[in-house]
C-alpha positions as CSV (number, residue, x, y, z in Angstrom):
1,X,0.0,0.0,0.0
2,X,1.4,3.4,-1.1
3,X,0.3,6.9,-0.1
4,X,1.0,9.8,-2.5
5,X,1.1,13.5,-1.5
6,X,0.7,16.0,-4.3
7,X,2.5,19.3,-4.8
8,X,1.6,22.8,-3.5
9,X,-1.6,24.1,-5.0
10,X,-1.9,20.9,-7.2
11,X,-4.3,18.1,-6.6
12,X,-4.4,14.3,-6.9
13,X,-5.1,14.5,-10.7
14,X,-1.7,16.2,-11.5
15,X,0.5,14.4,-14.0
16,X,3.1,13.5,-11.4
17,X,0.4,12.1,-9.1
18,X,-1.6,10.2,-11.7
19,X,1.2,8.8,-13.9
20,X,3.5,7.8,-11.0
21,X,0.5,6.1,-9.3
22,X,-0.4,4.2,-12.4
23,X,3.2,2.9,-12.8
24,X,3.3,1.9,-9.2
25,X,-0.1,0.1,-9.6
26,X,1.2,-1.9,-12.5
27,X,4.2,-2.9,-10.2
28,X,1.8,-4.3,-7.6
29,X,1.1,-1.3,-5.3
30,X,-2.3,-0.1,-4.3
31,X,-1.9,3.7,-4.3
32,X,-4.0,6.2,-2.4
33,X,-4.0,9.7,-3.8
34,X,-6.0,12.4,-2.1
35,X,-6.6,16.2,-2.2
36,X,-5.2,18.4,0.5
37,X,-7.9,20.6,2.2
38,X,-9.4,23.2,-0.2
39,X,-7.8,21.7,-3.4
40,X,-9.4,19.4,-6.0
41,X,-12.5,17.8,-4.7
42,X,-11.8,18.2,-1.0
43,X,-13.9,20.3,1.4
44,X,-12.6,23.2,3.4
45,X,-10.8,26.4,2.4
46,X,-7.3,26.5,1.0
47,X,-7.0,30.0,2.4
48,X,-7.2,28.6,6.0
49,X,-4.5,25.9,5.4
50,X,-0.9,25.8,6.5
51,X,1.9,23.2,6.2
52,X,0.8,21.9,9.6
53,X,-2.8,21.4,8.4
54,X,-1.3,19.5,5.3
55,X,0.5,17.2,7.7
56,X,-2.8,16.5,9.6
57,X,-4.4,15.7,6.2
58,X,-1.6,13.3,5.4
59,X,-1.9,11.6,8.9
60,X,-5.6,11.3,8.4
61,X,-5.1,9.6,5.0
62,X,-2.7,7.2,6.6
63,X,-5.2,6.4,9.4
64,X,-7.9,5.8,6.9
65,X,-5.7,3.3,5.0
66,X,-4.9,1.6,8.3
67,X,-8.6,1.4,9.3
68,X,-10.1,0.5,6.0
69,X,-7.5,-1.5,4.1
70,X,-3.9,-1.8,5.6
71,X,-1.2,0.6,6.8
72,X,0.8,2.3,4.2
73,X,4.3,0.9,3.5
74,X,5.5,3.3,0.9
75,X,5.2,7.1,1.1
76,X,5.7,9.2,-2.1
77,X,5.6,13.0,-2.2
78,X,6.0,15.6,-4.9
79,X,7.4,19.1,-4.2
80,X,5.8,20.3,-1.0
81,X,4.1,17.0,-0.8
82,X,7.6,15.5,-0.6
83,X,8.4,17.7,2.4
84,X,5.1,16.6,4.0
85,X,5.9,12.9,3.7
86,X,9.5,13.5,5.1
87,X,7.9,15.3,8.0
88,X,5.6,12.4,9.1
89,X,7.4,9.3,7.8
90,X,9.2,8.9,11.1
91,X,5.8,8.7,13.0
92,X,4.5,5.8,10.9
93,X,5.9,2.4,12.0
94,X,4.4,0.7,9.0
95,X,6.3,2.8,6.4
96,X,9.4,1.0,5.1
97,X,10.4,3.3,2.3
98,X,10.1,7.0,1.4
99,X,10.5,8.6,-2.0
100,X,10.4,12.4,-2.8
101,X,10.2,14.1,-6.2
102,X,11.4,17.7,-6.6
103,X,11.1,18.3,-2.9
104,X,12.5,21.3,-1.0
105,X,14.8,20.5,2.0
106,X,12.7,22.7,4.2
107,X,9.0,23.9,3.8
108,X,10.3,27.5,4.2
109,X,11.5,27.3,0.6
110,X,7.9,27.8,-0.5
111,X,7.8,31.2,1.2
112,X,9.4,32.8,-1.8
113,X,6.5,31.7,-3.9
114,X,4.2,33.7,-1.7
115,X,6.5,36.6,-0.9
116,X,4.6,39.0,-3.1
117,X,1.3,38.3,-1.5
118,X,-0.9,41.3,-1.0
119,X,-3.7,41.8,1.6
120,X,-7.1,40.7,0.4
121,X,-10.5,42.1,1.6
122,X,-11.3,38.9,3.4
123,X,-8.3,39.2,5.7
124,X,-6.2,36.7,3.8
125,X,-3.4,37.3,1.4
126,X,-3.8,37.2,-2.4
127,X,-1.0,35.6,-4.4
128,X,-0.6,34.4,-8.0
129,X,1.0,31.0,-8.4
130,X,1.2,29.3,-11.8
131,X,-1.4,31.7,-13.4
132,X,-3.8,30.9,-10.5
133,X,-5.0,33.6,-8.2
134,X,-5.2,32.2,-4.6
135,X,-5.9,33.4,-1.2
136,X,-3.5,32.1,1.5
137,X,-3.4,32.3,5.3
138,X,-1.3,35.1,6.9
139,X,0.0,32.3,9.1
140,X,1.4,30.2,6.2
141,X,4.8,31.8,6.0
142,X,5.3,31.6,9.8
143,X,4.2,28.0,9.9
144,X,6.6,27.1,7.0
145,X,9.5,28.7,8.7
146,X,8.8,27.0,12.1
147,X,9.1,23.4,10.8
148,X,12.1,21.5,12.1
149,X,12.5,19.7,8.8
150,X,16.2,19.0,8.7
151,X,16.0,17.4,12.2
152,X,13.2,15.2,10.9
153,X,15.2,14.2,7.8
154,X,18.2,13.4,9.9
155,X,16.1,11.3,12.3
156,X,14.1,9.6,9.5
157,X,15.6,6.2,10.0
158,X,14.0,4.8,6.8
159,X,15.3,4.1,3.3
160,X,15.0,7.3,1.3
161,X,15.0,7.9,-2.5
162,X,15.5,11.5,-3.7
163,X,14.4,12.2,-7.3
164,X,15.2,15.7,-8.7
165,X,15.6,17.4,-12.1
166,X,19.0,19.3,-12.4
167,X,17.3,22.2,-14.2
168,X,14.3,22.5,-11.9
169,X,13.5,26.2,-11.9
170,X,11.1,26.1,-9.0
171,X,13.0,24.0,-6.5
172,X,16.7,24.1,-7.3
173,X,18.9,21.0,-7.3
174,X,20.6,22.4,-4.2
175,X,17.5,21.5,-2.2
176,X,17.9,17.8,-3.2
177,X,21.5,17.9,-2.2
178,X,20.6,19.3,1.2
179,X,18.0,16.4,1.7
180,X,20.5,13.8,0.6
181,X,23.4,15.1,2.7
182,X,21.2,15.4,5.8
183,X,19.6,12.0,5.5
184,X,21.3,8.9,6.8
185,X,21.8,5.6,4.9
186,X,20.2,3.8,3.3
187,X,19.6,6.6,0.8
188,X,19.6,6.9,-3.0
189,X,19.5,9.7,-5.6
190,X,18.0,9.6,-9.1
191,X,18.5,12.4,-11.6
192,X,15.4,13.3,-13.7
193,X,17.5,14.8,-16.5
194,X,15.6,17.2,-18.8
195,X,12.4,17.2,-16.6
196,X,10.6,20.3,-15.3
197,X,9.4,20.7,-11.7
198,X,5.8,19.6,-12.3
199,X,6.8,16.8,-14.8
200,X,4.6,18.3,-17.4
201,X,6.8,18.8,-20.4
202,X,7.1,15.1,-21.2
203,X,4.8,12.3,-20.0
204,X,7.8,9.9,-19.9
205,X,9.4,11.8,-17.1
206,X,6.6,10.9,-14.7
207,X,6.6,7.3,-15.9
208,X,10.3,7.1,-15.4
209,X,10.0,8.5,-11.9
210,X,7.3,5.9,-11.1
211,X,9.3,3.0,-12.5
212,X,12.5,4.0,-10.6
213,X,10.5,4.3,-7.3
214,X,8.9,0.9,-7.9
215,X,12.2,-0.8,-8.7
216,X,14.1,0.9,-5.8
217,X,11.3,0.2,-3.2
218,X,11.2,-3.5,-4.1
219,X,14.6,-3.8,-2.4
220,X,13.1,-2.6,0.9
221,X,9.5,-3.8,0.5
222,X,9.7,-7.3,-0.9
223,X,6.7,-8.8,-2.5
224,X,4.4,-10.9,-0.4
225,X,4.8,-14.6,-0.6
226,X,2.2,-16.5,-2.6
227,X,-0.2,-18.3,-0.3
228,X,0.3,-22.1,-0.1
229,X,-2.8,-22.7,-2.1
230,X,-1.3,-20.9,-5.0
231,X,-2.5,-17.9,-7.0
232,X,-6.2,-17.5,-7.6
233,X,-7.5,-19.0,-10.8
234,X,-8.9,-16.6,-13.4
235,X,-12.7,-16.2,-13.3
236,X,-14.6,-18.3,-15.9
237,X,-15.3,-16.6,-19.2
238,X,-18.9,-15.6,-20.1
239,X,-20.0,-17.6,-23.2
240,X,-23.1,-16.4,-25.1
241,X,-24.8,-18.8,-27.6
242,X,-27.7,-17.9,-29.9
243,X,-30.7,-20.2,-29.3
244,X,-31.8,-21.9,-32.5
245,X,-35.3,-22.5,-33.9
246,X,-37.1,-19.9,-31.7
247,X,-38.8,-16.6,-32.5
248,X,-37.2,-13.5,-31.4
249,X,-33.6,-13.0,-30.4
250,X,-33.1,-15.4,-27.5
251,X,-29.5,-16.1,-26.3
252,X,-28.2,-18.4,-23.6
253,X,-25.3,-17.1,-21.4
254,X,-23.0,-19.5,-19.5
255,X,-20.4,-18.7,-16.8
256,X,-19.1,-21.6,-14.7
257,X,-22.1,-23.5,-13.4
258,X,-24.5,-20.6,-14.0
259,X,-26.8,-20.2,-17.0
260,X,-29.2,-17.4,-17.9
261,X,-31.4,-16.4,-20.8
262,X,-31.5,-13.1,-22.6
263,X,-33.9,-11.8,-25.2
264,X,-35.4,-8.6,-26.5
265,X,-38.9,-7.3,-25.6
266,X,-41.9,-7.8,-27.8
267,X,-42.0,-4.2,-29.1
268,X,-38.6,-4.6,-30.8
269,X,-39.2,-8.0,-32.3
270,X,-38.1,-10.2,-29.5
271,X,-40.1,-13.0,-27.7
272,X,-39.5,-11.6,-24.2
273,X,-38.2,-15.0,-23.0
274,X,-35.6,-13.3,-20.8
275,X,-34.2,-9.9,-19.8
276,X,-32.6,-7.7,-22.4
277,X,-28.9,-7.0,-22.6
278,X,-29.3,-3.6,-21.0
279,X,-31.4,-5.1,-18.2
280,X,-28.5,-7.5,-17.5
281,X,-26.1,-4.7,-17.5
282,X,-28.2,-2.6,-15.1
283,X,-28.6,-5.7,-12.8
284,X,-24.8,-6.0,-12.7
285,X,-24.5,-2.4,-11.6
286,X,-27.3,-2.7,-9.1
287,X,-26.0,-6.0,-7.5
288,X,-22.4,-4.6,-7.4
289,X,-23.7,-1.5,-5.7
290,X,-25.6,-3.4,-3.0
291,X,-22.8,-5.9,-2.5
292,X,-20.2,-3.2,-2.1
293,X,-22.3,-1.5,0.6
294,X,-22.9,-4.8,2.4
295,X,-19.2,-5.7,2.4
296,X,-18.4,-2.2,3.8
297,X,-21.1,-2.5,6.5
298,X,-19.9,-6.0,7.6
299,X,-16.3,-4.7,7.9
300,X,-17.6,-1.8,10.1
301,X,-19.8,-4.1,12.1
302,X,-23.0,-2.3,11.1
303,X,-26.3,-4.1,10.5
304,X,-29.3,-3.1,8.4
305,X,-32.2,-4.6,6.4
306,X,-31.5,-5.6,2.8
307,X,-31.1,-2.7,0.4
308,X,-33.0,-2.2,-2.8
309,X,-31.4,-0.6,-5.9
310,X,-33.7,0.5,-8.8
311,X,-32.1,1.3,-12.1
312,X,-33.2,2.7,-15.5
313,X,-31.3,3.4,-18.7
314,X,-32.1,5.9,-21.3
315,X,-30.4,8.3,-23.8
316,X,-30.5,12.0,-23.5
317,X,-29.3,15.0,-25.4
318,X,-25.7,15.9,-24.4
319,X,-26.8,19.5,-24.0
320,X,-29.2,18.4,-21.2
321,X,-26.4,16.9,-19.1
322,X,-24.7,19.5,-16.9
323,X,-21.9,17.2,-15.8
324,X,-21.0,15.5,-19.1
325,X,-17.8,16.2,-21.1
326,X,-19.7,15.5,-24.3
327,X,-21.4,18.6,-25.7
328,X,-23.1,17.3,-28.9
329,X,-25.3,14.4,-29.8
330,X,-26.6,12.0,-27.2
331,X,-25.2,10.4,-24.0
332,X,-26.3,7.4,-22.1
333,X,-27.8,8.0,-18.7
334,X,-28.4,5.5,-15.9
335,X,-30.8,6.5,-13.1
336,X,-29.9,4.6,-9.9
337,X,-32.2,4.9,-6.8
338,X,-30.9,3.3,-3.6
339,X,-33.2,2.4,-0.8
340,X,-31.6,1.8,2.6
341,X,-33.0,0.9,6.0
342,X,-34.6,4.1,7.2
343,X,-33.6,3.3,10.8
344,X,-29.9,3.7,9.9
345,X,-28.1,6.6,11.6
346,X,-27.5,9.5,9.1
347,X,-23.7,9.1,9.2
348,X,-23.9,5.4,8.3
349,X,-26.3,6.2,5.5
350,X,-24.0,8.8,4.1
351,X,-21.0,6.5,4.3
352,X,-22.8,3.7,2.5
353,X,-24.1,6.0,-0.2
354,X,-20.5,7.3,-0.7
355,X,-19.0,3.8,-0.9
356,X,-21.7,2.8,-3.4
357,X,-19.9,4.8,-6.1
358,X,-16.8,2.7,-5.6
359,X,-18.3,-0.6,-6.7
360,X,-16.1,-2.2,-9.4
361,X,-18.8,-2.3,-12.0
362,X,-19.6,1.4,-11.4
363,X,-15.9,2.3,-11.9
364,X,-15.7,0.1,-15.0
365,X,-18.6,1.8,-16.6
366,X,-17.2,5.3,-15.9
367,X,-13.6,4.4,-16.9
368,X,-12.0,3.8,-20.3
369,X,-12.9,0.4,-21.7
370,X,-10.9,-1.3,-24.4
371,X,-12.9,-4.0,-26.3
372,X,-10.8,-6.3,-28.5
373,X,-12.7,-8.6,-30.9
374,X,-11.2,-11.8,-32.4
375,X,-12.5,-14.6,-34.6
376,X,-11.7,-18.3,-34.8
377,X,-10.3,-17.7,-38.3
378,X,-7.5,-15.5,-37.0
379,X,-5.9,-14.6,-33.7
380,X,-5.6,-11.0,-34.9
381,X,-7.8,-8.4,-33.3
382,X,-10.6,-7.1,-35.6
383,X,-11.6,-4.0,-33.7
384,X,-10.6,-2.1,-30.6
């Protein structure tokens, strides 16, 4: 389990965060990315935050991992996020390796980015960083300067990897040298030659950083042993055969020892001998939604009456969808209504409804899907 801390004023969707996390995932790590308070999709006001509040956010993320999944073993931080992971790594016994990308040796280095801040009407300070106009707390600079960062790095006591671009114009290479010289062994340094501070100029820079972190960390975080029973077998394929000599469009689906019938409704020429393909698709989403909530509730020790999920599919004009990226033509819309036990406390209801969006089928439908079609006549893909 890895925990990633993004750069100052960035969010979890930055190139460094997303691409490094993807490479780590491919190497076998589960990576948690999150938004610091007031950034991205997080609640709260960025204008009220300081480096100390960022550390509290990072600690909270580590606690969440520990409570919900397992403690983090690898910490990765970019820029000021790197300073943050260096600051708390010594507190987390589970952490066995720390990697920082373009990190300053002390948080006070960020003070120069906000040195030109001007008083704002709301009592905060207004500053422009990377073409973004932001309000910051008057306490930010003082908090940055008060951090005992070099003492923390010296006392880290964990393997450290420092990655830095020699021509980083935001956080100079001297900051990486200070981190490396202050830290004790085991420590390693990787040069991100030609990269910029945010790893935006070339996608391969973030990919390279991720691959180096994964390779380096494997020395200190060995892969888990395969259980004696061996690796899990692949789930059975779903085979769909057309049913012969019947009216309509009946098909029989098989998966393992399970069989079910699909057809089209009467009004489109089917015989209505089974649910339609979209009905089966909706049932998968509905069942996955309810199963995910039930698994979460059991892990929490909560009890509630069975849930009901009602779903409907239709197509709407893209112009009628306020949240869709598509702006022309039509888009598919799934209406999902979840009924939970009304006696559940409000906080439990909110948690279950939130976890519902994380069901695997939901994530698959919203993610990028690659469909490769083959035929018995050839092993070559026909369409993708």
